[in-house]
N, C-alpha and C positions, 0 to 999 in steps of 0.2 A: 632192353631195359626200360623202354618207354611204355610198355603195356601196364594196364592197371591190375594190381593184385587184389584190391578191394573196391567194390562199387556199391554205394549206398544210394537208394532211390526212395524219396518221400518216406523216410523211416519214422515210425511213430511208436512210442512206448508210454502207455497210460497205466497208472496204478489205481485200483479202486480204493475209495475211502468211505468211512461210515458217514452217513447223512445224519447230522445232529438235529434236524427238524423232526419233531414228533409226528408220527403217522405219515410222513412223506415217503413215497415210493420212488422218488427221483434218484437215479444212480449217479454218484459223483465220482470223478476221476481226477487224479493229478496228471496234468499234461507234461510229463517229464521231458519227453522228446516229441516234438510236434511238427513232423513233416520236414526232415532234414535230408539233404542230398549232397554227396561229395564223392570224389574218387581219391585213391591213394596209389601212386605209381610204384612199381617194383623198385626197391632200393631207396625209397624216399622216406623222409621223416616229416610227418604232418603234425604240427603242434595244434592243440585244442585248448583254447583259453576262454575265460569268462569268470564272473564272480561266483561265489558259493551259491549253490542251489540252481544254477542255470541249466543243469542237465548234462554236463560234459562227461561225467563218470558213467551215468546211465547210458549215454550214447555209446561210449566205448565198450561197456559190458554187453550191450545189445548187439553191437557190431561183431563181437566174437561169440555171440550166442550163449552167454551166461544168462541172459534174459531172453525170453521169447518175445519177438516184436508184436505190437498190436496191429501194425499196418506197415505197408511199404515192402521193399525187397532188399536182400543182402546177397551179393554175388562175390564169392571168394575164389580167386584163382580160376575164374571162368565157370564156377559151379554155383548154382542157386542153392543157398543153404538156409533160406528164410524159414521154411516149414519142415526141415529135416527133424526126425525123431532123435532122441538122445543116443540111440544105438547107431543110427546113420551118421551122427556127428562125430563118432569116435575117430575115424581116420582123418577127418577134417581138423579136429582139435590137435592132432599131432603136428599140424603145420602152423597153427596159431596158438600162441601162449600169452600169458599175462603176468606182469610184475605188479604186485599189489602195493597199495599205499603204505600200510602199516606193517613194518617188519616184525613187530611183536605179535600181532594177532594172526598173521598169515602163516606162521610156522608152528607145527604141532609140538608142544613142549615135551610130549612123551616119547617122541622119536629122536633118534640120533640124526646128526647132519647127513650121514651117509644114507639113512633110510629116507629122509626128506627129499634129497636130490635124486635118488634112484627110483622113487615112487612112480614118476611118469613113465620110466622105462619098463617097470613091472606091469603097469596098466596096459601099455602098448606092446608088451611081449618083445622087448628089444634086448637081445643078447642073453647070455647065461649070467648066473649070479657073479661069477668071477669077472666077466667082461663088464658088468654093471659097476662093480666096485672099482675097477680100473678106470672106467669112464668118469666116475664121481671124483676120483683123485685128480684126474686130468682137468676137470671143470673147476675144482677148487683152486688149482694153480692159475687157471685162466682168469678167475675173478679176484685174484690177489690174496687168497688164503693158503694155508699149508695143507698138504695131503693128509697129515696125521690128525687134522681136525675132523676127520670122517667119523671118529668114535665119540665126539663131544655132543653136548645137548645145547639147544638154543639159548638157555639161560646163562651159558658160559661166554656169550658173545655180546658185543656192543651193538647199538642200533645199526651203525654203518656196516658192521660185519654180517649182521643178520640180513640186511638188504642184499649183500653180495651173495649170500646163500640163496635168497629168493631169485636172484638173477641166474645163478647156476642151475637152479631147478627149472627155470623157464627154458634154458638152453639144452637141457638134458636130451630132448627128443629131436634136436636139430630142426627147429621151426624156421619158417621163412618170414613169419610176421609176428610181432610182439606188440601187445597193447600195454603201454607203460602208464599205469594209473597213479599219477602224482608220486613217482618213486622216490623223490627227494624231499617232500614236504615235511616228513617226520624226522629228518636228519639234521644234525648240527651243520651250520654254514660251512665250517671247515671241511666237512665230509662231502657236501653236495657237489662241489666241483670235481672231486675224485670220481664220484659215481657217474657224473655226466661225461667226463673224459673217457671212462671205461666203456660206457654205452656207445660212444662215438667210435672207439677203436673196434669194438665187437661188430658194429655195423659194417665197417670196412672189411674186417677180416672174414666175417661169416656171411656177408651179402644179405644183411637183414633189412627188414622194413619195419618202421615204428609208427604207431599212433601214440603221440606223446601228450598226455593230459597233465596240465600243471597250473598252479597259481602264479609261480614266479615268472613274470613276463620277461625278465632279462635272461633267464636260463632258457626259456622257450626260443627266444631269438637266437641264442648261441647254437642250439642243436638242430633247429628246424629248417627245412627247405621251404615249406609253405606253412601258413598259419590260418586257422579258421577261428572266428570269434563267435561265441554263443551268448544268447540272451533269452531267458525265459523259455528254454526248450527249442529255440529257433536259431538257425545259422544266419547271422547278419552280415558277415563279411568274410571273404576267403581269398587269399592271394599269396604271392611270394613274400617271404618273411621280411626282407629289407624294405620292400615297398609298403607293407602294412605298417611297419614301425616309422618309416621316414615320412610317409604321406598317407595317413589314415583318411578314409573317406566317410565311413558311417559315423554319425554323431556319438554312438555308444563306444565305438573303437577309440575315438578321439578322447572321450572322457576316461576310458580305461587306461590308455597309455599316458595320459597327463598325470596319473597317480603314481607312476613308476618313479621311485627315488633315484636321483642322479648324484653320484659321489663327487660333485663339483659345486661348491657353494656359489660361485659366480654364475654358473649356468642355471643353478636351481632358482636363484633370485629372478632371473630373466624369463623363466619358464612360466607360461600362463596355465593355471590350473582350471580345468573344466569341472564345475560343480553341478551335480544333478539335483533337481528338485523332486520332491515327492518320494513315495515309497514304491518298492517293487510290487507289481500286481500279483494277485494270487494265481498260482499255476492251476488251481481248480476252476477258476473263472477268468481266463486270460482275456485281454481287451479284444474288442471286435475287429479293429483294424490292425495297424502296426503294433507289435508287442511292446515296442519302446515308446509309443506315442504318449503315454502318461507321464514320461519323465524327459521327453525331448524338448530342447530349448528352441528348436527351429521348425516345429511341426506346422502343418497346414491342415485344412479341413479334411482333405482326402485321407490323411494319415490316421484319423480316428474312425474312418468308415470302411476302408478297403485294406486288406492285408497285402503288403507289397510282395510281388513275385521276385525271384532271384533274376537279376540281369547282369550281363557282362559289361563292365565299363573299364576301359584301359587295361584289359587283360586280367581283371579280377572279378570275382562274383560278389555282388552286394545286393542286399534286400532293403531298398530305400526308395521311396517315391521321389526324393530330392537328390538322388545320386549324382546326376549331372550338374546340379547346382553346387555340389560339394567339391568339385574338381579344383 
């Protein structure tokens, strides 16, 4: 159980953008993911957090090869899948699935729930039609829906029920790895805890591994074994969940966690909020040195000149020239 199911090395994903300068031939790119490395152990839940636009969803989608990487390498279950063609990826995609963020946009309104959940089985030629229908009814019960929902359409369900259908679809081909792309952000607060608890139960029952992308930092702490923090396409800190939350080391992690609301007025008044100055740099023209140097309150000269390499401090990975000063 200690081996890595996913290994990412120096992963990059750039998107071309139009150059607004007249007669300029310079090619511009959005540096959505800019040299990220991490591992996910089999059976682990790795939480991926950061503010909007930091590249966490792009990183997750590139890791499961929905996007072709610009650079770096992706090894899944011991196999290099970085440059595999779409045809070569078919057997790999059977092992890795995705739960999308929007339960309304991710389900085809013209298909019944039965057709939506059985579609992955048809693509991978799993079972006969009767066996597929039986499997769909079984999955509906697993995610808390009724077997007779198989003949209904997505518009007959609430957002929480639609997300359960999306989870059932991801489970249809018995994957070992699931990328959860903010699966609770579009749901009511009362439904979010139910979905999180169900994902935890499924992980234990089916021996699944999750890459869990989310905005809700309290939920990420609840479900994750380890947490990685992203900023402007870069990984700035990664380590055990409790240690990241209780003793953050990177200045950006400290600022991010200080914004988490606490349901205790006394503790809230005593909490020191870390306020960041300035604006987020453009991902088209990222800073020369540390990507966080333009907003950091404790930067030094080297921070604006040299991009910090990932170093291991107290058992966690951190990209900061002042890492040891932040202990």
